[in-house]
C-alpha positions as CSV (number, residue, x, y, z in Angstrom):
1,M,-63.5,146.2,-88.8
2,S,-61.2,144.4,-91.3
3,E,-62.5,141.7,-93.5
4,I,-61.3,138.3,-93.2
5,K,-59.4,138.0,-96.4
6,D,-57.5,140.7,-95.0
7,K,-56.6,139.0,-92.0
8,A,-53.7,136.9,-90.8
9,I,-54.5,133.5,-90.7
10,E,-53.7,133.1,-87.2
11,V,-56.0,135.5,-86.4
12,Y,-58.9,134.3,-88.6
13,L,-58.1,130.8,-87.2
14,D,-58.8,132.5,-83.2
15,E,-62.1,134.2,-84.4
16,L,-63.1,130.4,-86.4
17,A,-62.7,129.2,-82.4
18,S,-64.0,131.3,-80.1
19,A,-67.5,131.4,-79.2
20,S,-69.0,134.3,-82.0
21,A,-71.0,132.5,-84.6
22,T,-69.0,134.0,-87.2
23,P,-67.2,133.5,-88.9
24,G,-68.2,129.8,-89.3
25,G,-68.8,126.6,-91.5
26,G,-69.6,129.0,-94.2
27,S,-66.7,130.7,-94.2
28,A,-64.4,127.9,-93.8
29,A,-66.0,126.0,-96.9
30,A,-65.6,128.8,-98.6
31,L,-61.6,129.4,-97.7
32,M,-60.9,125.8,-98.9
33,G,-62.0,126.2,-102.2
34,A,-60.0,129.0,-102.5
35,Q,-57.5,127.2,-101.2
36,S,-58.2,125.0,-103.5
37,A,-57.9,127.2,-106.7
38,A,-54.6,128.6,-104.8
39,L,-53.1,125.1,-105.3
40,T,-54.3,124.7,-108.9
41,S,-52.5,127.8,-109.7
42,M,-49.4,126.7,-107.8
43,V,-49.4,123.9,-110.1
44,C,-50.2,126.2,-113.4
45,N,-46.8,128.6,-112.5
46,L,-44.4,125.3,-111.6
47,T,-45.4,123.8,-114.9
48,I,-45.4,126.9,-117.1
49,G,-42.1,128.1,-118.4
50,K,-40.6,124.5,-117.9
51,P,-39.2,123.2,-121.3
52,K,-40.6,119.5,-120.4
53,Y,-44.0,121.0,-120.5
54,F,-44.0,123.1,-123.5
55,E,-46.8,121.2,-125.2
56,V,-49.5,122.0,-122.2
57,E,-48.0,125.5,-121.5
58,A,-51.1,127.2,-123.1
59,E,-53.4,125.0,-121.5
60,M,-51.4,125.6,-118.0
61,Q,-51.8,129.3,-118.8
62,T,-55.5,129.1,-119.4
63,L,-56.1,127.2,-116.2
64,L,-53.9,129.6,-114.3
65,L,-56.8,132.4,-115.4
66,K,-59.8,130.0,-114.4
67,S,-58.1,129.0,-111.1
68,E,-57.2,133.0,-110.2
69,A,-60.4,134.2,-111.1
70,L,-61.9,131.3,-109.2
71,R,-60.1,132.0,-106.2
72,K,-61.1,135.7,-106.1
73,R,-65.1,134.3,-106.4
74,L,-64.7,132.1,-103.1
75,M,-62.6,135.0,-101.5
76,D,-66.0,137.4,-101.8
77,M,-68.0,134.2,-100.8
78,I,-66.1,134.4,-97.2
79,K,-67.7,137.6,-96.5
80,A,-70.9,137.0,-98.3
81,D,-71.5,134.2,-95.7
82,V,-70.4,136.1,-92.6
83,D,-72.8,138.8,-93.6
84,V,-75.8,136.9,-94.8
85,F,-75.6,135.0,-91.0
86,N,-75.4,138.1,-89.4
87,R,-78.7,139.3,-91.1
88,L,-80.0,136.5,-90.5
89,M,-79.3,136.2,-86.6
90,A,-80.4,139.9,-86.7
91,A,-84.0,138.7,-87.8
92,Y,-84.1,136.3,-85.8
93,G,-84.2,138.9,-82.8
94,L,-86.4,141.1,-83.9
95,A,-88.9,141.4,-81.3
96,K,-91.7,138.3,-80.8
97,E,-93.8,140.6,-78.2
98,S,-97.6,140.6,-80.4
99,D,-98.9,138.5,-82.9
100,A,-97.9,141.7,-85.5
101,D,-94.3,141.2,-84.4
102,K,-94.3,137.8,-84.7
103,L,-95.4,138.1,-88.2
104,I,-93.0,140.8,-89.3
105,R,-90.0,138.4,-87.0
106,S,-90.9,135.4,-89.1
107,Q,-90.9,137.1,-92.4
108,A,-88.2,138.5,-91.7
109,I,-86.0,135.2,-91.4
110,Q,-87.7,133.6,-94.3
111,E,-86.4,136.2,-96.6
112,V,-82.8,136.2,-95.1
113,L,-83.0,132.6,-94.8
114,K,-83.3,132.2,-98.8
115,E,-80.5,133.9,-99.0
116,A,-78.7,131.9,-96.5
117,T,-79.4,129.0,-99.5
118,E,-77.7,130.9,-102.0
119,V,-75.3,131.7,-100.9
120,P,-73.7,128.5,-99.9
121,L,-75.0,127.0,-102.7
122,A,-73.4,129.3,-104.9
123,C,-69.9,128.2,-102.8
124,A,-71.1,124.3,-103.4
125,K,-71.1,125.3,-107.3
126,A,-67.3,127.0,-107.4
127,C,-65.7,124.4,-105.4
128,A,-67.2,121.7,-108.0
129,E,-65.8,124.2,-110.1
130,A,-61.9,123.8,-107.9
131,I,-62.5,120.3,-108.5
132,E,-62.3,119.8,-112.1
133,L,-59.9,122.6,-112.7
134,S,-57.7,120.9,-109.9
135,R,-58.5,117.7,-112.1
136,C,-56.5,119.5,-115.3
137,A,-53.5,120.0,-113.2
138,A,-52.9,116.6,-111.9
139,N,-53.6,115.7,-115.3
140,K,-51.3,117.9,-116.9
141,G,-49.3,119.5,-114.3
142,N,-45.5,119.4,-113.2
143,L,-44.6,116.3,-111.7
144,A,-42.9,117.4,-108.9
145,V,-45.9,118.9,-107.5
146,I,-48.7,116.9,-108.7
147,S,-49.3,115.9,-105.2
148,D,-50.3,119.6,-104.7
149,A,-53.2,119.1,-107.3
150,G,-54.4,115.9,-105.5
151,A,-54.1,118.7,-102.5
152,A,-56.6,120.7,-104.3
153,T,-58.7,118.5,-105.3
154,M,-59.2,117.3,-101.3
155,S,-59.3,120.9,-100.4
156,A,-62.4,121.9,-102.9
157,Y,-64.0,118.4,-102.1
158,G,-64.3,119.5,-98.2
159,G,-65.4,123.0,-99.5
160,L,-68.3,121.7,-101.2
161,K,-69.6,118.7,-98.6
162,S,-69.0,121.7,-95.7
163,A,-71.2,124.3,-98.2
164,A,-73.4,121.1,-99.1
165,L,-74.2,120.9,-95.4
166,N,-75.2,124.8,-94.9
167,V,-77.7,124.3,-97.9
168,Y,-79.3,121.0,-96.0
169,I,-79.9,123.2,-92.9
170,N,-81.0,126.3,-94.4
171,T,-83.7,124.8,-96.7
172,A,-85.2,122.6,-93.5
173,S,-86.0,125.9,-91.8
174,L,-87.9,127.6,-95.4
175,K,-91.4,127.1,-95.3
176,D,-91.3,127.6,-98.7
177,R,-90.8,124.1,-100.1
178,V,-91.0,124.8,-103.4
179,F,-88.1,127.2,-103.3
180,A,-86.3,124.9,-101.0
181,E,-86.9,121.8,-103.2
182,A,-85.6,123.7,-106.3
183,K,-82.5,124.7,-104.6
184,L,-82.1,120.8,-103.2
185,A,-82.3,120.0,-106.8
186,E,-79.6,122.3,-108.0
187,L,-77.2,121.1,-105.6
188,K,-77.8,117.7,-106.5
189,A,-77.0,118.6,-110.1
190,I,-74.0,120.1,-108.6
191,M,-73.3,117.4,-106.8
192,V,-73.8,114.8,-109.5
193,N,-70.1,112.4,-110.2
194,V,-68.3,114.3,-107.3
195,E,-67.2,111.6,-105.7
196,E,-66.4,109.4,-108.6
197,L,-64.0,111.7,-110.2
198,V,-62.2,113.1,-106.7
199,A,-61.9,109.5,-106.4
200,D,-60.6,109.4,-109.6
201,T,-58.1,112.3,-109.7
202,Y,-56.8,110.8,-106.1
203,V,-55.8,107.7,-107.6
204,L,-54.5,109.5,-110.3
205,V,-52.0,111.5,-108.1
206,K,-51.2,108.6,-106.5
207,T,-49.8,106.4,-109.5
208,K,-47.7,109.4,-110.5
209,L,-46.2,109.8,-107.1
């Protein structure tokens, strides 16, 4: 079976719309983040080499390297989300006939739930990075494609908020509340000032149109 990232977009969307639980919101969040990074890369590529933007060329080249590395990380997260969700469903499907079965099943679920929390948390962090990179593109990128820098911001924002929802739903089912609260604190730290940054970037882009 081929990876989602290797499939045509129409095939992916058909699978997303199907009755199958995977791919789902977690994969979509990672894809939104990857799409954001790709848009930032596009702004960089259409700024680099333009005489009008010679003064920011070095910055755009550095930004391009960062956005491409981030895009790869986020694309890998699409598969990571599917894999951990499938393992979680397998754990829920374990036998629960005897007390021993129930204990084994509960322990397996809780173990995978921790991983299922870490994956969207990493995605949220990556999407927050994508928002910051898109802001750089909006600040100094080619005005002819400045709206694409704004689209990058909004795509990353959607990915971040979607990933956050998966962190919330998985931590709610965790019995290890120390672990759960620690992960929620990490998420809260990631989201500090995000709303303001996104709103400011949107306004910045709009004023340049």
